[in-house]
VOBALO-862757 format. One record per residue (C-alpha): x, y, z; residue in three letters; residue number from 1. Coordinates in nm, 2 decimals. Last residue first. Example, Ala and Ser with C-alpha at 12.3 -4.5 7.8 and 13.67 -1.06 7.14 Angstrom:
2
[[1.37 -0.11 0.71] "SER" 2],
[[1.23 -0.45 0.78] "ALA" 1],
This chain:
307
[[-5.26 -1.33 3.07] "UNK" 307],
[[-5.40 -1.11 2.80] "UNK" 306],
[[-5.17 -1.20 2.51] "UNK" 305],
[[-5.23 -1.57 2.57] "UNK" 304],
[[-5.60 -1.56 2.54] "UNK" 303],
[[-5.82 -1.58 2.85] "UNK" 302],
[[-6.13 -1.79 2.80] "UNK" 301],
[[-6.01 -2.12 2.95] "UNK" 300],
[[-6.27 -2.11 3.22] "UNK" 299],
[[-6.03 -2.07 3.51] "UNK" 298],
[[-5.84 -1.81 3.31] "UNK" 297],
[[-6.16 -1.61 3.25] "UNK" 296],
[[-6.24 -1.60 3.62] "UNK" 295],
[[-5.88 -1.51 3.72] "UNK" 294],
[[-5.86 -1.24 3.46] "UNK" 293],
[[-6.19 -1.08 3.58] "UNK" 292],
[[-6.10 -1.09 3.94] "UNK" 291],
[[-5.75 -0.96 3.88] "UNK" 290],
[[-5.89 -0.66 3.68] "UNK" 289],
[[-6.19 -0.59 3.91] "UNK" 288],
[[-6.01 -0.56 4.24] "UNK" 287],
[[-5.65 -0.43 4.25] "UNK" 286],
[[-5.60 -0.28 3.91] "UNK" 285],
[[-5.95 -0.15 3.85] "UNK" 284],
[[-5.99 -0.02 4.21] "UNK" 283],
[[-5.65 0.15 4.19] "UNK" 282],
[[-5.73 0.31 3.86] "UNK" 281],
[[-6.06 0.46 3.98] "UNK" 280],
[[-5.90 0.58 4.30] "UNK" 279],
[[-5.62 0.75 4.10] "UNK" 278],
[[-5.86 0.92 3.86] "UNK" 277],
[[-6.06 1.07 4.15] "UNK" 276],
[[-5.74 1.18 4.32] "UNK" 275],
[[-5.61 1.33 4.00] "UNK" 274],
[[-5.93 1.52 3.94] "UNK" 273],
[[-5.92 1.66 4.29] "UNK" 272],
[[-5.57 1.78 4.23] "UNK" 271],
[[-5.66 1.93 3.90] "UNK" 270],
[[-5.94 2.14 4.06] "UNK" 269],
[[-5.72 2.24 4.35] "UNK" 268],
[[-5.45 2.36 4.11] "UNK" 267],
[[-5.71 2.54 3.91] "UNK" 266],
[[-5.80 2.75 4.20] "UNK" 265],
[[-6.09 2.98 4.09] "UNK" 264],
[[-6.22 2.99 4.45] "UNK" 263],
[[-6.56 2.85 4.34] "UNK" 262],
[[-6.40 2.60 4.10] "UNK" 261],
[[-6.17 2.47 4.36] "UNK" 260],
[[-6.46 2.42 4.60] "UNK" 259],
[[-6.65 2.23 4.33] "UNK" 258],
[[-6.36 1.98 4.30] "UNK" 257],
[[-6.34 1.95 4.68] "UNK" 256],
[[-6.71 1.89 4.69] "UNK" 255],
[[-6.68 1.62 4.43] "UNK" 254],
[[-6.40 1.46 4.63] "UNK" 253],
[[-6.61 1.44 4.94] "UNK" 252],
[[-6.70 1.68 5.23] "UNK" 251],
[[-6.99 1.54 5.42] "UNK" 250],
[[-7.35 1.62 5.35] "UNK" 249],
[[-7.55 1.74 5.65] "UNK" 248],
[[-7.65 2.06 5.47] "UNK" 247],
[[-7.40 2.18 5.22] "UNK" 246],
[[-7.33 2.05 4.87] "UNK" 245],
[[-7.54 1.87 4.62] "UNK" 244],
[[-7.40 1.96 4.27] "UNK" 243],
[[-7.04 1.84 4.29] "UNK" 242],
[[-7.12 1.55 4.53] "UNK" 241],
[[-7.40 1.42 4.32] "UNK" 240],
[[-7.19 1.42 4.00] "UNK" 239],
[[-6.90 1.26 4.18] "UNK" 238],
[[-7.12 0.98 4.31] "UNK" 237],
[[-7.28 0.92 3.97] "UNK" 236],
[[-6.93 0.88 3.82] "UNK" 235],
[[-6.83 0.63 4.09] "UNK" 234],
[[-7.17 0.44 4.05] "UNK" 233],
[[-7.13 0.43 3.68] "UNK" 232],
[[-6.78 0.29 3.70] "UNK" 231],
[[-6.88 0.04 3.97] "UNK" 230],
[[-7.17 -0.08 3.75] "UNK" 229],
[[-6.94 -0.13 3.46] "UNK" 228],
[[-6.72 -0.36 3.67] "UNK" 227],
[[-7.03 -0.53 3.81] "UNK" 226],
[[-7.16 -0.58 3.46] "UNK" 225],
[[-6.83 -0.73 3.35] "UNK" 224],
[[-6.85 -0.96 3.65] "UNK" 223],
[[-7.20 -1.07 3.55] "UNK" 222],
[[-7.08 -1.13 3.19] "UNK" 221],
[[-6.81 -1.36 3.31] "UNK" 220],
[[-7.03 -1.51 3.59] "UNK" 219],
[[-7.32 -1.63 3.37] "UNK" 218],
[[-7.25 -2.00 3.43] "UNK" 217],
[[-7.23 -1.94 3.80] "UNK" 216],
[[-7.57 -1.76 3.79] "UNK" 215],
[[-7.74 -2.02 3.58] "UNK" 214],
[[-7.64 -2.33 3.77] "UNK" 213],
[[-7.65 -2.29 4.15] "UNK" 212],
[[-7.85 -1.98 4.20] "UNK" 211],
[[-8.10 -1.99 3.91] "UNK" 210],
[[-8.15 -2.36 3.90] "UNK" 209],
[[-8.17 -2.38 4.28] "UNK" 208],
[[-8.45 -2.11 4.27] "UNK" 207],
[[-8.64 -2.29 4.00] "UNK" 206],
[[-8.60 -2.62 4.18] "UNK" 205],
[[-8.33 -2.87 4.08] "UNK" 204],
[[-8.45 -3.22 4.01] "UNK" 203],
[[-8.13 -3.35 3.86] "UNK" 202],
[[-8.30 -3.37 3.52] "UNK" 201],
[[-8.41 -3.01 3.55] "UNK" 200],
[[-8.06 -2.90 3.63] "UNK" 199],
[[-7.92 -3.09 3.34] "UNK" 198],
[[-8.17 -2.94 3.10] "UNK" 197],
[[-8.09 -2.59 3.23] "UNK" 196],
[[-7.72 -2.64 3.16] "UNK" 195],
[[-7.79 -2.79 2.82] "UNK" 194],
[[-7.97 -2.47 2.73] "UNK" 193],
[[-7.64 -2.29 2.71] "UNK" 192],
[[-7.59 -1.98 2.92] "UNK" 191],
[[-7.54 -1.68 2.69] "UNK" 190],
[[-7.88 -1.52 2.78] "UNK" 189],
[[-7.79 -1.55 3.15] "UNK" 188],
[[-7.48 -1.34 3.09] "UNK" 187],
[[-7.67 -1.07 2.91] "UNK" 186],
[[-7.92 -1.05 3.19] "UNK" 185],
[[-7.64 -1.02 3.44] "UNK" 184],
[[-7.48 -0.73 3.26] "UNK" 183],
[[-7.82 -0.57 3.22] "UNK" 182],
[[-7.89 -0.58 3.59] "UNK" 181],
[[-7.54 -0.45 3.68] "UNK" 180],
[[-7.57 -0.16 3.44] "UNK" 179],
[[-7.92 -0.07 3.55] "UNK" 178],
[[-7.83 -0.08 3.92] "UNK" 177],
[[-7.52 0.14 3.91] "UNK" 176],
[[-7.64 0.49 3.81] "UNK" 175],
[[-7.98 0.49 3.99] "UNK" 174],
[[-7.81 0.34 4.30] "UNK" 173],
[[-7.54 0.62 4.30] "UNK" 172],
[[-7.81 0.89 4.27] "UNK" 171],
[[-8.00 0.75 4.56] "UNK" 170],
[[-7.69 0.71 4.77] "UNK" 169],
[[-7.60 1.08 4.72] "UNK" 168],
[[-7.95 1.21 4.81] "UNK" 167],
[[-7.97 0.97 5.11] "UNK" 166],
[[-7.64 1.13 5.23] "UNK" 165],
[[-7.83 1.45 5.31] "UNK" 164],
[[-7.91 1.78 5.14] "UNK" 163],
[[-8.28 1.72 5.10] "UNK" 162],
[[-8.43 1.38 5.04] "UNK" 161],
[[-8.70 1.43 4.78] "UNK" 160],
[[-8.61 1.77 4.65] "UNK" 159],
[[-8.24 1.70 4.65] "UNK" 158],
[[-8.30 1.36 4.48] "UNK" 157],
[[-8.50 1.52 4.21] "UNK" 156],
[[-8.23 1.78 4.14] "UNK" 155],
[[-7.96 1.50 4.14] "UNK" 154],
[[-8.14 1.25 3.92] "UNK" 153],
[[-8.03 1.41 3.59] "UNK" 152],
[[-7.67 1.38 3.70] "UNK" 151],
[[-7.71 1.00 3.65] "UNK" 150],
[[-7.71 1.05 3.27] "UNK" 149],
[[-7.98 0.82 3.13] "UNK" 148],
[[-7.81 0.55 2.92] "UNK" 147],
[[-7.87 0.29 3.19] "UNK" 146],
[[-8.22 0.41 3.28] "UNK" 145],
[[-8.32 0.34 2.92] "UNK" 144],
[[-8.19 -0.01 2.93] "UNK" 143],
[[-8.38 -0.08 3.26] "UNK" 142],
[[-8.70 0.07 3.10] "UNK" 141],
[[-8.66 -0.14 2.79] "UNK" 140],
[[-8.63 -0.46 3.00] "UNK" 139],
[[-8.93 -0.38 3.23] "UNK" 138],
[[-9.23 -0.51 3.03] "UNK" 137],
[[-9.05 -0.75 2.79] "UNK" 136],
[[-8.84 -0.88 3.08] "UNK" 135],
[[-9.14 -0.92 3.30] "UNK" 134],
[[-9.32 -1.13 3.04] "UNK" 133],
[[-9.01 -1.33 2.94] "UNK" 132],
[[-8.94 -1.43 3.30] "UNK" 131],
[[-8.61 -1.59 3.38] "UNK" 130],
[[-8.38 -1.30 3.28] "UNK" 129],
[[-8.60 -1.05 3.45] "UNK" 128],
[[-8.60 -1.24 3.78] "UNK" 127],
[[-8.22 -1.30 3.76] "UNK" 126],
[[-8.15 -0.94 3.69] "UNK" 125],
[[-8.37 -0.82 3.98] "UNK" 124],
[[-8.21 -1.07 4.21] "UNK" 123],
[[-7.86 -0.93 4.12] "UNK" 122],
[[-7.96 -0.56 4.09] "UNK" 121],
[[-8.08 -0.50 4.45] "UNK" 120],
[[-7.79 -0.66 4.64] "UNK" 119],
[[-7.54 -0.53 4.38] "UNK" 118],
[[-7.68 -0.17 4.42] "UNK" 117],
[[-7.65 -0.19 4.80] "UNK" 116],
[[-7.29 -0.30 4.76] "UNK" 115],
[[-7.22 -0.01 4.52] "UNK" 114],
[[-7.38 0.25 4.75] "UNK" 113],
[[-7.17 0.13 5.04] "UNK" 112],
[[-6.85 0.13 4.83] "UNK" 111],
[[-6.91 0.47 4.67] "UNK" 110],
[[-7.02 0.64 4.99] "UNK" 109],
[[-6.73 0.50 5.19] "UNK" 108],
[[-6.49 0.59 4.91] "UNK" 107],
[[-6.62 0.94 4.88] "UNK" 106],
[[-6.58 1.01 5.25] "UNK" 105],
[[-6.24 0.84 5.28] "UNK" 104],
[[-6.10 1.03 4.98] "UNK" 103],
[[-6.24 1.37 5.10] "UNK" 102],
[[-6.11 1.33 5.45] "UNK" 101],
[[-5.77 1.21 5.35] "UNK" 100],
[[-5.73 1.50 5.10] "UNK" 99],
[[-5.84 1.75 5.36] "UNK" 98],
[[-5.60 1.62 5.62] "UNK" 97],
[[-5.37 1.93 5.65] "UNK" 96],
[[-5.08 1.74 5.51] "UNK" 95],
[[-5.27 1.58 5.22] "UNK" 94],
[[-5.42 1.90 5.10] "UNK" 93],
[[-5.07 2.06 5.12] "UNK" 92],
[[-4.92 1.78 4.92] "UNK" 91],
[[-5.19 1.81 4.65] "UNK" 90],
[[-5.13 2.18 4.63] "UNK" 89],
[[-4.76 2.12 4.58] "UNK" 88],
[[-4.84 1.85 4.33] "UNK" 87],
[[-5.05 2.10 4.13] "UNK" 86],
[[-4.79 2.38 4.15] "UNK" 85],
[[-4.50 2.14 4.05] "UNK" 84],
[[-4.71 2.01 3.76] "UNK" 83],
[[-4.76 2.35 3.61] "UNK" 82],
[[-5.08 2.56 3.65] "UNK" 81],
[[-5.33 2.58 3.37] "UNK" 80],
[[-5.60 2.84 3.39] "UNK" 79],
[[-5.52 3.02 3.71] "UNK" 78],
[[-5.15 2.99 3.63] "UNK" 77],
[[-5.20 3.18 3.30] "UNK" 76],
[[-5.05 2.99 3.01] "UNK" 75],
[[-4.68 3.00 2.94] "UNK" 74],
[[-4.68 2.85 2.59] "UNK" 73],
[[-4.33 2.71 2.61] "UNK" 72],
[[-4.27 2.63 2.97] "UNK" 71],
[[-4.63 2.53 3.04] "UNK" 70],
[[-4.64 2.30 2.74] "UNK" 69],
[[-4.30 2.15 2.84] "UNK" 68],
[[-4.44 2.07 3.18] "UNK" 67],
[[-4.75 1.90 3.04] "UNK" 66],
[[-4.54 1.71 2.79] "UNK" 65],
[[-4.32 1.58 3.08] "UNK" 64],
[[-4.62 1.50 3.30] "UNK" 63],
[[-4.78 1.30 3.02] "UNK" 62],
[[-4.45 1.11 2.95] "UNK" 61],
[[-4.40 1.03 3.31] "UNK" 60],
[[-4.76 0.89 3.33] "UNK" 59],
[[-4.70 0.68 3.02] "UNK" 58],
[[-4.38 0.54 3.17] "UNK" 57],
[[-4.55 0.46 3.49] "UNK" 56],
[[-4.84 0.29 3.30] "UNK" 55],
[[-4.59 0.08 3.11] "UNK" 54],
[[-4.37 -0.01 3.40] "UNK" 53],
[[-4.63 -0.21 3.60] "UNK" 52],
[[-4.75 -0.41 3.30] "UNK" 51],
[[-4.38 -0.48 3.20] "UNK" 50],
[[-4.30 -0.59 3.56] "UNK" 49],
[[-4.60 -0.82 3.57] "UNK" 48],
[[-4.51 -0.98 3.23] "UNK" 47],
[[-4.15 -1.03 3.33] "UNK" 46],
[[-4.26 -1.19 3.66] "UNK" 45],
[[-4.50 -1.42 3.48] "UNK" 44],
[[-4.24 -1.52 3.22] "UNK" 43],
[[-4.00 -1.60 3.50] "UNK" 42],
[[-4.26 -1.81 3.68] "UNK" 41],
[[-4.36 -1.99 3.35] "UNK" 40],
[[-4.00 -2.07 3.27] "UNK" 39],
[[-3.94 -2.20 3.62] "UNK" 38],
[[-4.25 -2.42 3.59] "UNK" 37],
[[-4.13 -2.55 3.25] "UNK" 36],
[[-3.79 -2.63 3.39] "UNK" 35],
[[-3.95 -2.81 3.69] "UNK" 34],
[[-4.17 -3.01 3.46] "UNK" 33],
[[-3.87 -3.11 3.25] "UNK" 32],
[[-3.69 -3.23 3.56] "UNK" 31],
[[-3.99 -3.43 3.68] "UNK" 30],
[[-4.02 -3.59 3.34] "UNK" 29],
[[-3.66 -3.69 3.35] "UNK" 28],
[[-3.69 -3.83 3.70] "UNK" 27],
[[-3.99 -4.03 3.60] "UNK" 26],
[[-3.82 -4.18 3.30] "UNK" 25],
[[-3.51 -4.26 3.51] "UNK" 24],
[[-3.72 -4.44 3.77] "UNK" 23],
[[-3.89 -4.64 3.49] "UNK" 22],
[[-3.55 -4.77 3.36] "UNK" 21],
[[-3.42 -4.62 3.04] "UNK" 20],
[[-3.44 -4.81 2.72] "UNK" 19],
[[-3.11 -4.86 2.53] "UNK" 18],
[[-3.10 -4.64 2.22] "UNK" 17],
[[-2.78 -4.47 2.33] "UNK" 16],
[[-2.58 -4.79 2.29] "UNK" 15],
[[-2.59 -5.11 2.51] "UNK" 14],
[[-2.71 -5.33 2.22] "UNK" 13],
[[-2.84 -5.67 2.31] "UNK" 12],
[[-2.59 -5.95 2.26] "UNK" 11],
[[-2.58 -6.18 1.96] "UNK" 10],
[[-2.51 -6.54 2.05] "UNK" 9],
[[-2.82 -6.68 1.88] "UNK" 8],
[[-2.74 -6.51 1.55] "UNK" 7],
[[-2.38 -6.65 1.54] "UNK" 6],
[[-2.49 -7.00 1.62] "UNK" 5],
[[-2.74 -6.99 1.33] "UNK" 4],
[[-2.47 -6.94 1.08] "UNK" 3],
[[-2.48 -6.63 0.87] "UNK" 2],
[[-2.64 -6.63 0.52] "UNK" 1],
């Protein structure tokens, strides 16, 4: 056993296990946070670049296969023109202003019709979701209208409203309203009962409960319904513009598509299809895609592979 004097004179170790001061701990934590932040930023940039390059690569592959098919099979140009002929026609339409006119006309109709559909479908969905009697009476009708092809409304709309913009808007509304309504109803069905109980305890009225508690809780399904509603409204718009032409109707993408059919110009037909497809992709990538991801991320519902 060592003498007591030896134990009392022992000095604290100054080796690597010495505790760092509080300032050093904070500096170390800050440095680690900065490294993690930089790693997240780099990962986000890589993910964004990858997401941007994948559709471009797919598009290049499709054009390449298309051109190879034209070179090998040599189909009739009036049945399947090559990419160069189609892009040449598209460039001519853009230079003479026809492409700009058709895109702006269809976009205006689509956006206005979609906004009106949202203003109608949102309160309708809330009312049906809150009332079992009304939902039992009108729910099957809304679901039936959702699966009904919107093109079926075009003849009736022409008879009722003539060849005017009202015909197009009516067809758009009948295509979008059922999807948005059903999306909101599905979202309300998934709201936990605890949310309603908390609202009642806090003294919320029926309107406040629907607007401030139920609707925000149902936002993921509601946004999905809006996304589907836009898709249905865009399809309905194209169907209406293809069938209902002339009168006071403007010249939209559907009319351009039908004009290509009338003149047996497959290059014009494919050009119109590409413009319709391009607008649909742009709306998805710039509006609904980021909105849906942001909403899901804020609620912790976005899995790692989808971020």
